[in-house]
N, C-alpha and C positions, 0 to 999 in steps of 0.2 A: 817538486816535482812529481815525485814517487807518490805521495798522497793525494796530489792530483789526480794522477791515472787510477790509482787505487779506488777513488770515489767515483770516478766514471764508471769503470768496470763493476764496480758495487751498484750502482745507480742502474747501469744498463741490464745486470741479470735479475735484480730489483723488478725491472718494467716488463723484461721478458716474463719471469714467473707472472706476473701479473695478467699478461695478455694470454697466455698459454691456460691458468686457471678459470678466467673469463670463457674461452672456447670450450675447455673440459665442461664446465656447468653448463653452458649452452646447449653441447651436445649431450649432456644427461638428461636435460629437461626434454629436451626433442626425444630422444629414446622412451622417456616417461610416457612423453605423450602418444608416441604410436601403440606400446605396450596398451594403453589406458583404451585407443581406439579399438584395437583388436578383440579386448574383454569384453568391450560395450556391443560390439558387433556378434561378437558370440552368443552373449545374454539375450540380445534382440533376435538371434535365430531360435533359439530355445524357446524363447517367448511365442514364436509366431507358432511352434511346431505344437506348442501345448495348445495353443487358441486351435488350431486344426484337429488335434485329437480331440478336445472336446465337442467340437460342432460335429465331428464325425459321429462319436458316441451317440449322442441325442439323437442324430439320425437315426441309428441303427437302434436305439432304445425303442423309437415308434414302431420298428417293424418287430422288435421281440414282443413288446405289447402284442400287436395281432396276432403273432403266433401263440402268444399263450393263451389269448382267448380262445384260437381255434382248438388248442390242447384242451382247455378245461370242457369246449363243446365235445370234444370225441369222449371224453370222460363221461359226460352225461348222455351219449349215445343219441346227439342230437346235431342231426346232419344239416338242417337248414342254419342253424348258428354257425356250423362249422363250415360250410361252403360261403356264408356272407363273411367271415373272417378271411377265408381264403382270398376274396376277391381283395378286401383290403389289404392284406399285403403285397398282393400285386400294385395297388395304388399306391401305397407308402414306397415300393423299390422304384416305381416309376417316378417320384416327386424327388427323391435322395438327390441333394446338390452334392455332385461329383465333383464339383471345381475346388471343395476343401481337401480332398484326396490329394496324396503324394503320386508319382507316377506307380509306383510299385503296390500302392494300397489300391489304386485305382484298376491295375491289373487282375489284384487280388479279389477284390468286390465285384468285377464285372466276371471273373470266371463262375464266381459262386452265385451271383445272380441270375444268370442265364438258367441253370439249373433248378435253383428255389423257385424264382418265378414261373417254370414251367409246371412244377408239383403244384404250387400255389393254385395255379390257373386250373389245373384237373381236379383240386379240393374243390374250388368254387363253382365249378360246372357240375358238379356230380351228387347234388343235394339230393337223397335218397337212396345215393348207394355207398352206405358207410364203409363198407368192405375197402371199394377203391379209394375212397378219401384216406383210409388208414393206410393203405401201400404207399401213397403218394405223402402222408405224413411222416412216416420212417422216413424216405428219402430227404424230406424239408428239412428235418430235426438234423440230420448231418449237415445240411448245408448251413443251418443255423448255428449250429456250434461250430462251426470254423468262422462263422462273422464275429461270432461274441468272442471268441479266443483270440483274434486279431486285434477287433475295434473296441472290445468291453461292451457294455450293455446299460451302465448307469446303475445297475442293483445287482445283488446277489442272487446267482440262480445255479439250481442243483442240476448235473448231468444226472439223470438214472437211467435204469436197464431194466428191458425185459426179457428173460431168457428163453420163454416160451414163442413170444410171437414168429413168424415165419418159418413154420417146421423148425423150432428151436434154435434157430440161427439167431435168433435174438435181436434186439432194435433198443436205439436209444432214445431219450426226448428230454426236453430241458423243461424243467419247474422252478415256481416262485417259491416254492415249499419245501421242507425235508419230508413232507408228509408223501407217501407212496398212493397217488391217483393214478391209475393205468391207461392211458388213451388207447391202446391198442385192444383193450378187452372190455373195459367199460364195467359196466354193472355184474359181468360174468366174471371178471378176476380184477377188482379193483385193484387189491393192495400187492397183487405180483409183481416181483421187481425190486429193486433196492437204490441207493444212492450209490454213485460211483465217485463223482467228483463234486466239490463245491467251487464254482467260478466267481469270485470276485472281481 
C-alpha cells in the first residue's frame, strides 16, 4: 500500500512538473515574441527617419546648388546671373516638399525659409545693383549655413570668412572648394578671406 501511494505521489509530482515546464516554455516563447516585435518596430522607425533625412537633404541640396551659382556669379561681378540664381533659389524653396519634415524640422526650416526667401527675392529683383545684391547675399549666406548644418547638403562645403566686408564686421559665405574666391569684392579682392569650417 505504501508503495502504491509512493508511486501515485511520484506520478502526480512528475505530471505537475511537466505541466509547469510547458507553461514556462510557452510564457518564455511569448516573451521572446514581444521582444522581437519591439526591436522590429524600433528598426522600422529608424529606417523611416533615415528615409526622411535623405529626401530632405536631397531637397536642400538643390537650394544649395542654386546658392553656389549665385555665389560664383558674385565672384565674377555678374549681377545678371546673380539675379537669375536668386530667382531660382526662391523657386526651389517654393517647391520643397515639407511633408518629409518632422514637426521640429519643419519649424526650423520655416523660420529660416522666410528670411532666406526675402533675401533671394531682393537679389533676383536687383540686377545691375551688385552692392545691394551683396548685402542680401551676406544675410542669405547665414540662412543657408543654418539649413546645411541642420539638414546636410549632400556634399562637402566650406564656410569661408571675409574680415573686410561690412565695415570690417566681416561676412561668411559657403563654397564648394577650399580655394578662396570672395563674392563680396569679386575682382577687387578675390582672395580676401579664409576657410573657417569644413561641413560634411
